[in-house]
NUPANU-382904 format. One record per residue: residue number from 0; residue in three letters; y negated, z negated, x negated of N, C-alpha, C, O in turn. Coordinates in Angstrom, 3 decimals. Each point is the difference from the previous one (the first is absolute). Example, Ala and Ser with C-alpha at 12.3 -4.5 7.8 and 13.67 -1.06 7.14 Angstrom:
! residues 2
<site 0 'Ala' <5.690 -7.800 -13.190> <-1.190 0.000 0.890> <-1.200 0.000 -0.900> <0.019 -0.665 -1.036>>;
<site 1 'Ser' <-1.069 1.385 1.386> <-1.190 -0.060 -0.820> <-1.090 -0.730 0.770> <-1.108 -0.169 -0.509>>;
***
This chain:
! residues 197
<site 0 'Met' <-13.285 176.149 -51.298> <0.847 1.116 0.435> <-0.266 0.273 1.479> <0.243 -0.867 0.840>>;
<site 1 'Pro' <-0.737 2.058 -0.513> <-0.286 0.313 1.414> <1.259 -0.084 0.857> <1.102 0.326 -0.441>>;
<site 2 'Val' <-1.297 -0.769 1.666> <1.088 -0.049 0.973> <-0.396 0.886 1.179> <-1.101 -0.126 0.537>>;
<site 3 'Thr' <1.992 1.009 -0.144> <-0.236 0.920 1.104> <1.030 -0.259 1.086> <1.162 -0.270 -0.302>>;
<site 4 'Phe' <-1.575 0.351 1.567> <0.896 -0.218 1.123> <0.054 1.243 0.886> <-0.983 0.730 0.123>>;
<site 5 'Phe' <2.130 -0.503 0.486> <0.133 0.999 1.061> <1.030 -0.531 0.973> <1.156 -0.215 -0.367>>;
<site 6 'Asp' <-1.571 0.000 1.614> <0.868 -0.661 0.978> <0.519 -1.293 -0.619> <-0.794 -0.856 -0.387>>;
<site 7 'Asp' <2.117 0.698 0.287> <0.557 -1.225 -0.566> <0.340 0.139 -1.477> <0.578 -0.918 -0.583>>;
<site 8 'Leu' <-0.921 2.034 -0.030> <0.328 0.232 -1.402> <-1.116 -0.522 -0.904> <-1.179 0.036 0.354>>;
<site 9 'Lys' <1.581 -0.519 -1.528> <-0.957 -0.534 -0.964> <0.249 0.668 -1.348> <1.138 0.081 -0.464>>;
<site 10 'Phe' <-2.223 0.400 -0.162> <0.105 0.696 -1.272> <-0.897 -0.678 -1.031> <-1.183 -0.229 0.254>>;
<site 11 'Gln' <1.743 -0.089 -1.406> <-0.806 -0.489 -1.109> <-0.165 1.151 -0.990> <0.959 0.701 -0.322>>;
<site 12 'Ile' <-2.187 -0.518 -0.153> <-0.325 1.178 -0.798> <-0.765 -0.430 -1.246> <-1.154 -0.417 0.101>>;
<site 13 'Pro' <1.773 0.511 -1.266> <-0.684 -0.404 -1.231> <-1.076 0.999 -0.404> <-0.002 1.145 0.452>>;
<site 14 'Lys' <-0.899 -1.586 -1.299> <-1.024 0.882 -0.541> <0.676 1.171 -0.710> <0.977 -0.173 -0.729>>;
<site 15 'Gly' <-1.521 1.365 0.958> <0.580 1.185 -0.611> <0.749 0.873 0.983> <0.339 1.141 -0.312>>;
<site 16 'Leu' <-0.074 -1.678 1.519> <0.634 0.809 1.043> <-0.991 0.245 1.133> <-0.881 -0.815 0.271>>;
<site 17 'Tyr' <1.052 1.950 0.374> <-0.859 0.376 1.120> <0.189 -0.973 1.153> <1.125 -0.246 0.437>>;
<site 18 'Val' <-2.217 -0.299 0.049> <0.023 -0.895 1.158> <-0.162 0.858 1.253> <-0.962 0.762 0.086>>;
<site 19 'Pro' <1.865 -0.857 0.887> <-0.105 0.819 1.215> <-1.369 -0.107 0.650> <-0.562 -1.082 0.170>>;
<site 20 'Arg' <0.044 2.275 0.190> <-1.311 0.101 0.632> <0.128 0.835 1.270> <1.087 0.117 0.565>>;
<site 21 'Glu' <-2.198 0.461 -0.120> <0.000 0.719 1.272> <1.061 1.092 0.055> <0.649 0.189 1.029>>;
<site 22 'Asp' <-0.472 0.526 -2.133> <0.982 1.085 -0.002> <1.414 -0.527 0.216> <0.776 0.566 0.770>>;
<site 23 'Ser' <-0.453 -1.661 -1.461> <1.328 -0.608 0.148> <0.223 -0.502 1.421> <1.069 0.203 0.574>>;
<site 24 'Tyr' <-2.078 -0.856 -0.011> <0.145 -0.560 1.347> <0.083 1.085 1.067> <0.642 -0.187 1.034>>;
<site 25 'Leu' <-1.295 1.325 -1.288> <0.093 1.105 0.945> <1.435 0.535 0.042> <0.542 0.247 1.077>>;
<site 26 'Ala' <0.064 -0.069 -2.244> <1.400 0.434 -0.051> <0.923 -1.064 0.576> <0.961 0.318 0.699>>;
<site 27 'Ala' <-1.253 -1.575 -0.992> <0.829 -1.097 0.501> <0.019 -0.038 1.522> <1.043 -0.265 0.598>>;
<site 28 'Ala' <-2.190 0.528 0.037> <-0.064 -0.006 1.465> <0.913 1.068 0.590> <0.646 -0.226 1.023>>;
<site 29 'Tyr' <-0.593 1.388 -1.670> <0.895 1.064 0.472> <1.458 -0.396 -0.201> <0.815 0.121 0.914>>;
<site 30 'Leu' <-0.492 -0.593 -2.114> <1.392 -0.356 -0.308> <0.498 -1.134 0.890> <1.171 -0.036 0.378>>;
<site 31 'Asp' <-2.064 -0.880 -0.052> <0.406 -1.167 0.781> <0.420 0.378 1.416> <0.676 -0.779 0.671>>;
<site 32 'Glu' <-1.065 1.957 -0.214> <0.373 0.451 1.350> <1.286 0.827 0.010> <0.484 0.378 1.066>>;
<site 33 'Gln' <0.069 -0.095 -2.245> <1.162 0.878 -0.085> <1.302 -0.790 0.100> <0.116 -1.103 -0.535>>;
<site 34 'Gln' <0.852 1.678 1.223> <1.347 -0.555 0.024> <0.752 0.554 -1.210> <0.212 1.209 -0.092>>;
<site 35 'Met' <0.186 -2.062 -0.817> <0.576 0.459 -1.255> <1.406 -0.535 -0.253> <0.483 0.062 -1.130>>;
<site 36 'Asp' <0.176 -0.582 2.147> <1.315 -0.606 -0.202> <0.947 0.985 -0.694> <0.290 1.078 0.518>>;
<site 37 'Gly' <0.178 -1.473 -1.692> <0.971 0.800 -0.732> <-0.582 1.181 -0.741> <0.741 0.714 -0.676>>;
<site 38 'Glu' <-2.047 -0.476 0.773> <-0.608 1.117 -0.721> <0.016 -0.258 -1.507> <-0.180 -1.132 -0.450>>;
<site 39 'Ala' <0.397 2.195 -0.319> <-0.166 -0.065 -1.449> <-1.451 0.371 -0.304> <-0.434 1.118 0.275>>;
<site 40 'Val' <-0.306 -2.066 -0.844> <-1.435 0.169 -0.229> <-0.308 -0.178 -1.475> <0.531 -0.898 -0.654>>;
<site 41 'Leu' <-1.399 1.766 0.133> <-0.502 -0.125 -1.370> <-1.488 -0.308 0.061> <-0.768 0.722 0.635>>;
<site 42 'Asp' <0.369 -1.799 -1.301> <-1.414 -0.337 -0.142> <-0.433 0.451 -1.392> <0.279 -0.673 -0.992>>;
<site 43 'Met' <-0.952 1.800 0.926> <-0.446 0.589 -1.251> <-1.296 -0.669 -0.459> <-0.928 -0.153 0.795>>;
<site 44 'Gly' <0.853 -0.242 -2.059> <-1.190 -0.679 -0.492> <-0.208 -1.311 0.719> <-1.070 -0.264 0.549>>;
<site 45 'Thr' <2.104 -0.550 -0.560> <0.066 -1.175 0.886> <-1.064 -1.058 -0.255> <-0.357 -0.725 0.928>>;
<site 46 'Gly' <-0.166 0.606 -2.147> <-0.985 -1.037 -0.287> <0.614 -1.381 0.144> <0.929 -0.344 -0.730>>;
<site 47 'Cys' <-1.436 -0.448 1.659> <0.541 -1.349 0.240> <1.139 0.023 1.012> <0.530 -1.053 0.356>>;
<site 48 'Gly' <-0.144 2.241 0.113> <1.068 0.110 0.984> <-0.475 -0.064 1.437> <0.816 -0.112 0.915>>;
<site 49 'Phe' <-2.111 0.179 -0.699> <-0.589 -0.226 1.316> <0.615 0.880 1.088> <0.511 -0.518 0.994>>;
<site 50 'Leu' <-0.553 1.832 -1.167> <0.487 0.900 1.054> <1.522 0.002 0.067> <0.569 0.060 1.090>>;
<site 51 'Gly' <0.086 -0.123 -2.224> <1.463 -0.029 -0.011> <0.563 -1.212 0.700> <1.020 0.094 0.684>>;
<site 52 'Leu' <-1.662 -1.221 -0.842> <0.508 -1.220 0.629> <-0.293 -0.027 1.500> <0.735 -0.630 0.760>>;
<site 53 'Ile' <-1.784 1.296 -0.332> <-0.221 0.161 1.440> <1.117 0.848 0.596> <0.507 -0.306 1.079>>;
<site 54 'Ala' <-0.123 1.372 -1.782> <1.115 0.831 0.456> <1.298 -0.800 0.025> <0.794 0.131 0.931>>;
<site 55 'Ser' <-0.578 -0.956 -1.950> <1.205 -0.833 -0.049> <0.025 -0.990 1.167> <1.047 -0.223 0.608>>;
<site 56 'Ala' <-2.200 -0.366 -0.300> <-0.084 -0.943 1.117> <0.288 0.685 1.330> <0.394 -0.654 0.965>>;
<site 57 'Asn' <-0.592 1.991 -0.910> <0.279 0.765 1.212> <1.388 0.618 -0.002> <0.293 0.884 0.804>>;
<site 58 'Gly' <0.564 -1.351 -1.712> <1.411 0.380 0.055> <0.444 1.082 -0.953> <1.173 0.371 0.009>>;
<site 59 'Ala' <-2.080 0.161 -0.849> <0.364 1.082 -0.914> <0.727 -0.538 -1.230> <-0.169 -1.157 -0.387>>;
<site 60 'Asp' <0.976 2.019 -0.214> <0.582 -0.255 -1.315> <-0.951 0.626 -1.010> <-0.105 1.224 -0.085>>;
<site 61 'Val' <-0.590 -2.063 -0.682> <-1.141 0.474 -0.784> <0.279 -0.007 -1.494> <0.487 -0.980 -0.564>>;
<site 62 'Asp' <-0.816 2.123 -0.063> <-0.133 0.097 -1.446> <-1.484 0.124 -0.300> <-0.761 0.540 0.804>>;
<site 63 'Ala' <0.349 -1.045 -1.970> <-1.410 0.066 -0.381> <-0.101 0.363 -1.472> <0.749 -0.513 -0.832>>;
<site 64 'Val' <-1.678 1.399 0.520> <-0.212 0.388 -1.390> <-1.484 -0.059 -0.334> <-0.864 0.120 0.869>>;
<site 65 'Asp' <0.599 -0.310 -2.159> <-1.369 -0.009 -0.502> <0.054 0.291 -1.491> <0.981 -0.330 -0.666>>;
<site 66 'Ile' <-2.021 0.940 0.150> <-0.079 0.274 -1.430> <-0.327 -1.253 -0.800> <0.227 -0.050 -1.209>>;
<site 67 'Asn' <-0.762 -0.964 1.889> <-0.445 -1.236 -0.642> <1.111 -1.052 0.075> <0.376 -0.402 1.101>>;
<site 68 'Pro' <0.157 -0.053 -2.235> <1.081 -0.992 0.035> <-0.404 -1.311 0.659> <0.837 -0.664 0.611>>;
<site 69 'Met' <-2.111 0.277 -0.724> <-0.441 -1.228 0.667> <0.155 0.120 1.510> <0.357 -0.968 0.672>>;
<site 70 'Ala' <-0.627 2.159 -0.138> <0.128 0.215 1.444> <1.432 -0.231 0.453> <0.226 -0.563 1.071>>;
<site 71 'Ile' <0.729 0.983 -1.859> <1.406 -0.168 0.371> <0.361 -1.474 0.055> <0.656 -0.448 0.940>>;
<site 72 'Glu' <-1.078 -0.298 -1.931> <0.302 -1.438 -0.022> <-0.653 -0.716 1.174> <0.627 -0.839 0.647>>;
<site 73 'Val' <-1.886 1.168 -0.370> <-0.724 -0.653 1.103> <0.610 0.382 1.346> <0.094 -0.843 0.892>>;
<site 74 'Thr' <0.317 2.090 -0.734> <0.653 0.431 1.243> <1.270 -0.810 0.249> <0.248 -0.449 1.119>>;
<site 75 'Lys' <0.542 0.267 -2.157> <1.227 -0.799 0.142> <-0.329 -1.443 0.373> <0.683 -0.596 0.833>>;
<site 76 'Gln' <-1.719 0.034 -1.440> <-0.399 -1.377 0.316> <-0.489 -0.115 1.436> <0.324 -0.963 0.695>>;
<site 77 'Asn' <-1.109 1.950 -0.248> <-0.503 -0.042 1.380> <1.124 0.206 1.015> <-0.045 -0.560 1.095>>;
<site 78 'Ala' <1.048 1.358 -1.453> <1.162 0.151 0.886> <0.717 -1.336 0.157> <0.345 -0.408 1.109>>;
<site 79 'Glu' <-0.129 -0.260 -2.227> <0.671 -1.310 0.045> <-0.836 -1.011 0.764> <0.537 -0.804 0.763>>;
<site 80 'Arg' <-1.838 0.838 -0.961> <-0.919 -0.930 0.679> <0.089 0.149 1.519> <-0.180 -0.973 0.732>>;
<site 81 'Asn' <0.457 2.187 -0.259> <0.056 0.269 1.437> <1.421 0.149 0.534> <0.198 0.454 1.127>>;
<site 82 'Asp' <0.800 -0.839 -1.943> <1.414 0.090 0.393> <0.371 1.402 0.460> <0.696 0.178 0.999>>;
<site 83 'Leu' <-1.169 0.807 -1.740> <0.304 1.398 0.290> <0.722 0.622 -1.191> <-0.075 -0.501 -1.122>>;
<site 84 'Thr' <0.769 1.593 1.385> <0.739 0.692 -1.054> <-0.670 1.319 -0.325> <-0.328 0.784 0.891>>;
<site 85 'Ile' <0.129 -0.552 -2.179> <-0.583 1.260 -0.457> <0.542 0.266 -1.397> <0.097 -0.913 -0.819>>;
<site 86 'Asp' <0.251 2.155 0.553> <0.470 0.394 -1.322> <-1.145 0.722 -0.683> <-0.443 1.040 0.489>>;
<site 87 'Ala' <-0.053 -1.565 -1.614> <-1.186 0.549 -0.641> <0.260 0.298 -1.474> <0.662 -0.767 -0.699>>;
<site 88 'Trp' <-1.207 1.914 0.239> <0.146 0.349 -1.414> <-1.160 0.899 -0.424> <-0.712 0.555 0.837>>;
<site 89 'Glu' <0.537 -0.424 -2.146> <-1.054 0.825 -0.562> <0.323 1.486 0.149> <1.130 0.429 -0.236>>;
<site 90 'Ser' <-2.128 0.339 0.626> <0.131 1.454 0.042> <-1.388 0.615 0.080> <-0.867 -0.497 0.718>>;
<site 91 'Asp' <0.662 1.578 -1.455> <-1.215 0.793 0.110> <0.263 1.025 1.098> <0.708 0.983 -0.214>>;
<site 92 'Leu' <-1.289 -1.224 1.400> <0.325 0.764 1.196> <1.519 0.074 0.163> <0.653 -1.042 0.050>>;
<site 93 'Phe' <-0.070 2.247 0.034> <1.430 0.111 0.293> <0.883 0.104 -1.251> <1.188 0.306 0.109>>;
<site 94 'Asp' <-1.758 -0.559 -1.296> <0.762 0.204 -1.239> <1.342 -0.724 -0.006> <0.996 0.541 -0.480>>;
<site 95 'Asp' <-0.966 -1.760 1.012> <1.235 -0.797 -0.010> <0.482 -0.302 1.414> <0.572 -1.058 0.259>>;
<site 96 'Val' <-0.808 1.994 0.647> <0.448 -0.118 1.390> <1.028 1.096 0.258> <-0.278 1.181 -0.206>>;
<site 97 'Asp' <1.465 -1.577 0.658> <1.078 0.971 0.228> <0.329 0.200 1.474> <0.302 1.116 0.424>>;
<site 98 'Glu' <-0.358 -2.185 0.354> <0.491 0.055 1.379> <-1.027 0.626 0.940> <-1.201 -0.092 -0.250>>;
<site 99 'Pro' <1.662 0.726 1.330> <-0.916 0.448 1.052> <-0.300 -1.147 0.975> <0.782 -0.941 0.125>>;
<site 100 'Tyr' <-1.907 1.035 0.549> <-0.444 -1.070 0.893> <-0.365 0.566 1.369> <-0.229 1.199 0.162>>;
<site 101 'Asp' <0.182 -2.100 0.816> <-0.444 0.372 1.344> <-1.521 -0.056 0.121> <-0.596 0.700 0.818>>;
<site 102 'Arg' <-0.021 -1.542 -1.645> <-1.456 -0.143 0.029> <-0.471 -0.368 -1.403> <0.592 -0.851 -0.664>>;
<site 103 'Ile' <-1.662 1.503 0.224> <-0.608 -0.320 -1.287> <-1.456 -0.350 0.249> <-0.736 0.769 0.618>>;
<site 104 'Ile' <0.329 -1.927 -1.098> <-1.352 -0.520 0.180> <-0.753 0.146 -1.322> <0.540 -0.326 -1.058>>;
<site 105 'Phe' <-1.765 0.805 1.108> <-0.778 0.114 -1.235> <-1.482 -0.208 0.269> <-0.658 0.844 0.610>>;
<site 106 'Asn' <0.138 -1.981 -1.073> <-1.446 -0.223 -0.030> <-0.448 0.485 -1.381> <-0.119 -0.784 -0.941>>;
<site 107 'Ala' <-0.124 2.078 0.845> <-0.193 0.659 -1.297> <-1.352 -0.332 -0.620> <-0.976 -0.236 0.711>>;
<site 108 'Pro' <0.924 0.218 -2.055> <-1.311 -0.068 -0.667> <-0.800 1.244 0.358> <0.498 1.115 -0.151>>;
<site 109 'Tyr' <-1.738 -1.288 0.626> <-0.757 1.168 0.455> <-1.470 -0.020 -0.405> <-0.773 0.835 0.469>>;
<site 110 'Ile' <0.372 -1.765 -1.324> <-1.399 -0.037 -0.423> <-0.181 0.924 -1.199> <0.724 -0.140 -0.985>>;
<site 111 'Pro' <-1.670 1.083 1.037> <-0.212 0.903 -1.137> <-0.514 -0.750 -1.222> <-0.757 -0.962 0.124>>;
<site 112 'Gly' <1.173 1.408 -1.298> <-0.496 -0.582 -1.229> <1.007 0.102 -1.118> <1.117 0.478 0.197>>;
<site 113 'Ser' <-1.509 -0.920 -1.353> <0.868 0.019 -1.168> <0.871 -1.244 -0.034> <-0.441 -1.078 0.397>>;
<site 114 'Arg' <1.682 1.221 -0.872> <0.893 -1.141 -0.133> <-0.158 -0.702 -1.356> <0.624 -1.033 -0.242>>;
<site 115 'Asp' <-1.445 1.585 -0.624> <-0.175 -0.594 -1.328> <-0.640 -1.374 0.108> <-0.963 -0.205 0.739>>;
<site 116 'Asp' <1.526 -0.733 -1.499> <-0.563 -1.358 -0.111> <-0.152 -0.696 1.344> <-0.948 -0.758 0.207>>;
<site 117 'Arg' <1.868 1.012 0.696> <-0.015 -0.680 1.289> <0.976 -1.167 -0.033> <1.021 0.051 -0.686>>;
<site 118 'Ser' <-1.344 -1.105 1.434> <0.941 -1.108 0.139> <1.144 0.429 0.906> <-0.097 1.016 0.688>>;
<site 119 'Asp' <1.187 -1.789 -0.684> <1.129 0.310 0.869> <-0.430 0.056 1.463> <0.450 0.866 0.750>>;
<site 120 'Glu' <-1.323 -1.790 -0.345> <-0.434 -0.005 1.401> <-0.789 1.259 0.317> <0.176 0.584 1.069>>;
<site 121 'Gln' <-1.047 -0.155 -1.986> <-0.770 1.217 0.243> <0.898 1.231 0.027> <-0.286 0.956 0.722>>;
<site 122 'Leu' <1.372 -0.967 -1.502> <0.920 1.131 0.009> <0.666 0.172 1.360> <0.457 1.092 0.337>>;
<site 123 'Ala' <-0.401 -2.163 0.440> <0.562 0.098 1.348> <-0.920 0.799 0.924> <0.425 0.444 1.066>>;
<site 124 'Trp' <-1.663 -0.264 -1.466> <-0.971 0.734 0.807> <-0.182 1.443 -0.443> <-0.172 0.890 0.833>>;
<site 125 'Tyr' <0.210 -0.649 -2.158> <-0.502 1.262 -0.541> <1.043 1.099 0.032> <1.106 -0.163 -0.516>>;
<site 126 'Gly' <-1.471 1.299 1.133> <0.940 1.095 0.199> <-0.288 1.227 -0.826> <0.322 1.111 0.421>>;
<site 127 'Gly' <-0.927 -1.278 -1.605> <-0.323 1.134 -0.847> <-1.433 0.454 0.194> <-0.751 -0.599 0.769>>;
<site 128 'Glu' <0.374 1.665 -1.473> <-1.396 0.440 -0.017> <-0.531 0.320 1.394> <-1.156 -0.297 0.304>>;
<site 129 'Asp' <1.983 0.897 0.543> <-0.456 0.332 1.353> <0.608 -0.907 1.061> <-0.196 0.220 1.195>>;
<site 130 'Gly' <0.931 -1.237 -1.627> <0.616 -0.941 0.935> <1.276 0.500 0.639> <0.605 -0.717 0.797>>;
<site 131 'Arg' <-0.169 1.950 -1.131> <1.138 0.596 0.682> <1.248 0.147 -0.878> <1.049 0.411 0.495>>;
<site 132 'Ala' <-1.141 -0.732 -1.757> <1.113 0.270 -0.922> <1.293 -0.677 0.445> <1.055 0.633 0.008>>;
<site 133 'Val' <-1.122 -1.899 0.356> <1.211 -0.750 0.357> <0.552 0.467 1.341> <1.206 0.201 0.140>>;
<site 134 'Ile' <-2.084 -0.030 0.846> <0.476 0.397 1.330> <0.591 1.406 -0.024> <0.969 0.274 0.708>>;
<site 135 'Glu' <-1.536 0.615 -1.509> <0.545 1.358 -0.102> <1.413 -0.022 -0.580> <0.896 0.676 0.506>>;
<site 136 'Glu' <-0.704 -1.454 -1.569> <1.325 -0.101 -0.609> <0.998 -0.626 0.964> <1.151 0.429 0.080>>;
<site 137 'Phe' <-1.594 -1.440 0.647> <0.858 -0.662 0.981> <0.460 0.986 1.077> <1.188 0.061 0.318>>;
<site 138 'Ile' <-2.114 0.702 0.236> <0.345 0.936 1.073> <0.983 1.054 -0.505> <0.928 0.371 0.718>>;
<site 139 'Gln' <-1.119 0.108 -1.927> <0.886 1.015 -0.564> <1.443 -0.504 -0.114> <0.941 0.782 0.137>>;
<site 140 'Gln' <-0.766 -2.073 -0.385> <1.324 -0.553 -0.248> <0.646 -0.654 1.220> <1.220 -0.165 0.040>>;
<site 141 'Ala' <-2.025 -0.207 0.953> <0.474 -0.885 1.064> <1.126 0.590 0.844> <0.919 -0.719 0.392>>;
<site 142 'Ser' <-0.980 2.009 -0.111> <0.950 0.607 0.924> <1.450 -0.193 -0.432> <0.874 -0.227 0.837>>;
<site 143 'Thr' <-0.618 0.314 -2.133> <1.376 -0.123 -0.489> <0.508 -1.433 0.063> <1.188 -0.245 -0.209>>;
<site 144 'His' <-2.072 -0.701 0.493> <0.399 -1.410 0.076> <-0.061 -0.545 1.426> <0.094 -1.209 0.214>>;
<site 145 'Leu' <-0.252 2.113 0.762> <-0.121 -0.422 1.396> <1.082 0.674 0.826> <0.221 1.206 -0.115>>;
<site 146 'Asn' <0.446 -1.982 0.938> <1.020 0.552 0.890> <-0.628 0.911 1.047> <-1.182 -0.126 0.319>>;
<site 147 'Glu' <1.991 1.050 0.214> <-0.489 0.863 1.083> <-0.489 -0.866 1.168> <0.664 -0.957 0.397>>;
<site 148 'Gly' <-1.827 1.306 0.140> <-0.584 -0.782 1.084> <-0.701 -1.251 -0.477> <-0.528 -0.766 0.807>>;
<site 149 'Gly' <0.518 0.548 -2.133> <-0.651 -1.180 -0.557> <-1.520 0.112 0.030> <-0.559 1.021 0.400>>;
<site 150 'Glu' <-0.093 -2.098 -0.833> <-1.459 -0.071 0.122> <-0.634 -0.538 -1.277> <0.470 -0.980 -0.579>>;
<site 151 'Leu' <-1.545 1.637 0.150> <-0.886 -0.545 -1.018> <-1.129 -0.734 0.692> <-0.522 0.471 1.010>>;
<site 152 'Val' <0.142 -1.618 -1.543> <-1.163 -0.739 0.492> <-0.952 -0.110 -1.183> <0.274 -0.720 -0.961>>;
<site 153 'Ile' <-1.398 1.440 1.035> <-0.920 0.122 -1.122> <-1.380 -0.502 0.394> <-0.515 0.340 1.065>>;
<site 154 'Val' <-0.078 -1.152 -1.931> <-1.390 -0.407 0.182> <-0.880 0.990 -0.756> <0.268 0.320 -1.159>>;
<site 155 'Gln' <-1.314 0.162 1.815> <-0.855 1.039 -0.586> <-1.465 -0.310 0.289> <-0.334 -0.518 1.066>>;
<site 156 'Ser' <-0.530 0.835 -2.015> <-1.434 -0.213 0.157> <-0.731 1.323 0.159> <0.418 1.022 -0.546>>;
<site 157 'Ser' <-1.512 -1.048 1.297> <-0.846 1.184 0.128> <-0.636 0.373 -1.332> <-0.455 1.132 -0.166>>;
<site 158 'Met' <0.413 -2.060 -0.787> <-0.566 0.288 -1.319> <0.785 1.078 -0.736> <-0.548 0.700 -0.851>>;
<site 159 'Thr' <1.838 -0.565 1.179> <0.841 0.922 -0.761> <0.726 1.003 0.903> <1.057 0.513 -0.369>>;
<site 160 'Gly' <-1.609 -0.237 1.526> <0.458 1.143 0.771> <1.150 -0.243 0.948> <1.149 0.293 -0.329>>;
<site 161 'Ile' <-1.439 -0.821 1.493> <1.028 -0.234 1.017> <0.615 1.327 0.439> <1.222 0.121 0.092>>;
<site 162 'Glu' <-2.069 0.877 0.178> <0.513 1.295 0.462> <0.822 0.691 -1.076> <0.975 0.687 0.305>>;
<site 163 'Lys' <-1.363 -0.864 -1.562> <0.765 0.593 -1.094> <1.399 -0.613 -0.057> <0.981 0.703 -0.241>>;
<site 164 'Thr' <-0.895 -2.005 0.461> <1.308 -0.659 0.015> <0.842 0.504 1.166> <1.195 0.249 -0.156>>;
<site 165 'Arg' <-1.814 -0.100 1.321> <0.739 0.539 1.155> <0.533 1.392 -0.297> <1.145 0.315 0.323>>;
<site 166 'Thr' <-1.970 0.509 -0.933> <0.425 1.363 -0.343> <1.159 -0.011 -0.985> <0.972 0.735 0.172>>;
<site 167 'Arg' <-1.072 -1.563 -1.199> <1.070 -0.093 -1.004> <1.306 -0.470 0.640> <1.074 0.504 -0.329>>;
<site 168 'Leu' <-1.169 -1.453 1.226> <1.203 -0.489 0.682> <0.641 1.125 0.808> <1.218 0.174 -0.040>>;
<site 169 'Glu' <-2.016 0.578 0.762> <0.534 1.120 0.784> <0.661 1.030 -0.905> <1.050 0.544 0.341>>;
<site 170 'Glu' <-1.660 -0.272 -1.495> <0.559 0.959 -0.951> <1.351 -0.441 -0.555> <0.806 0.825 -0.431>>;
<site 171 'His' <-0.567 -2.137 0.446> <1.251 -0.539 -0.539> <0.985 -0.418 1.095> <0.921 -0.776 -0.254>>;
<site 172 'Gly' <-1.115 1.290 1.464> <0.983 -0.191 1.047> <-0.141 -1.261 0.825> <0.987 -0.534 0.504>>;
<site 173 'Phe' <-2.220 0.055 -0.366> <-0.248 -1.203 0.801> <-0.939 0.315 1.157> <-0.797 0.936 -0.056>>;
<site 174 'Glu' <0.914 -1.743 1.103> <-0.918 0.075 1.140> <-0.841 -1.276 0.007> <0.454 -1.039 0.481>>;
<site 175 'Pro' <-1.686 1.110 -1.016> <-0.812 -1.214 -0.147> <-0.818 -0.334 1.246> <-0.517 0.886 0.681>>;
<site 176 'Thr' <0.413 -2.172 -0.404> <-0.820 -0.494 1.107> <-0.782 -1.217 -0.484> <0.570 -0.892 -0.628>>;
<site 177 'Ile' <-1.852 0.850 0.912> <-0.790 -1.196 -0.309> <0.289 -1.043 1.074> <-0.279 0.223 1.177>>;
<site 178 'Val' <0.841 -1.363 -1.585> <0.411 -1.021 0.954> <-0.928 -1.220 0.006> <0.046 -0.812 0.925>>;
<site 179 'Arg' <-0.874 0.687 -1.943> <-1.001 -1.068 -0.057> <-1.189 0.518 -0.790> <0.170 0.797 -0.924>>;
<site 180 'Glu' <-1.370 -1.237 1.273> <-1.170 0.322 -0.811> <-1.046 -1.085 0.153> <-0.082 -0.683 1.021>>;
<site 181 'Lys' <-0.729 0.545 -2.086> <-1.030 -1.038 0.010> <-1.111 0.412 -0.948> <0.256 0.448 -1.118>>;
<site 182 'Lys' <-1.503 -0.605 1.577> <-1.155 0.250 -0.858> <-0.294 -1.273 -0.767> <-0.173 -1.066 0.591>>;
<site 183 'Val' <0.118 1.182 -1.921> <-0.276 -1.146 -0.863> <-1.101 0.396 -0.969> <0.197 0.885 -0.832>>;
<site 184 'Ser' <-1.347 -1.525 0.928> <-1.167 0.275 -0.845> <-0.182 1.506 -0.185> <-0.387 0.682 0.949>>;
<site 185 'Trp' <0.652 -0.146 -2.133> <-0.317 1.399 -0.296> <1.157 0.967 0.246> <-0.123 1.182 -0.322>>;
<site 186 'Glu' <1.225 -1.639 0.874> <1.163 0.874 0.166> <0.699 -0.264 1.326> <-0.193 -1.030 0.645>>;
<site 187 'Lys' <1.016 2.009 -0.265> <0.900 -0.199 1.119> <1.414 -0.088 -0.588> <0.387 0.816 -0.836>>;
<site 188 'Ile' <0.362 -1.803 1.279> <1.380 -0.161 -0.445> <0.911 0.365 1.172> <-0.233 -0.412 1.137>>;
<site 189 'Val' <1.258 1.183 -1.430> <0.967 0.358 1.045> <1.411 -0.312 -0.482> <0.274 -0.074 -1.197>>;
<site 190 'Val' <0.604 -0.105 2.171> <1.438 -0.066 -0.272> <0.605 1.257 0.604> <-0.155 0.271 1.190>>;
<site 191 'Ile' <0.847 0.491 -2.028> <0.652 1.220 0.434> <1.505 -0.252 0.082> <0.619 -0.425 -0.976>>;
<site 192 'Ala' <-0.040 0.688 2.139> <1.448 -0.023 0.155> <0.446 1.453 0.017> <-0.403 0.773 0.869>>;
<site 193 'Ala' <1.243 -0.405 -1.840> <0.412 1.394 -0.144> <1.514 0.116 0.148> <0.753 -0.503 -0.834>>;
<site 194 'Ser' <-0.318 1.161 1.889> <1.425 0.154 0.270> <0.538 1.215 -0.754> <-0.646 1.047 -0.060>>;
<site 195 'Lys' <1.842 -1.207 -0.514> <0.648 1.123 -0.679> <0.613 0.910 1.043> <0.763 -0.449 0.856>>;
<site 196 'Ile' <-1.100 1.746 -0.928> <0.474 0.956 0.991> <0.839 1.096 -0.662> <0.488 0.901 0.682>>;
***
């Protein structure tokens, strides 16, 4: 079982769940600098709970959702392992999310391809035929789940259109800013912080 560390946090990740990589660590570096005391934070597509638990360690009140039931169980175990509190449950994007939040984090699936016959871990990567299906649906729904002045934190790859994501965010009432970026092999990964205006 892979073990991942960030600062003093320790995450155990069973086979079948996405293991945090460059994209996760890029978002984590941004979140780790934020003051989140008392913030209501949603970690969308939480996986092993990596980003949500970083937010919790920085003082946020964190909810976490994922379509994969194994991810929910592992997130709860990793929260307990690090003496942190997180409320986690199954949801396909916002289907089972009712409350508004001050910040919503989403390391979205963005690799183009078919979802047919994919393992659970691969499903954490694949964002539909053009890689944009999940992020487009997320952006369309996010505004109604974010408090005024709140922030979306989205991981995006150059493989599936960074500028297109910025445009979509603006169309839905957000002011997006690239706050982190990194060139990794064949792609550039960015973290977009988008304030609700």
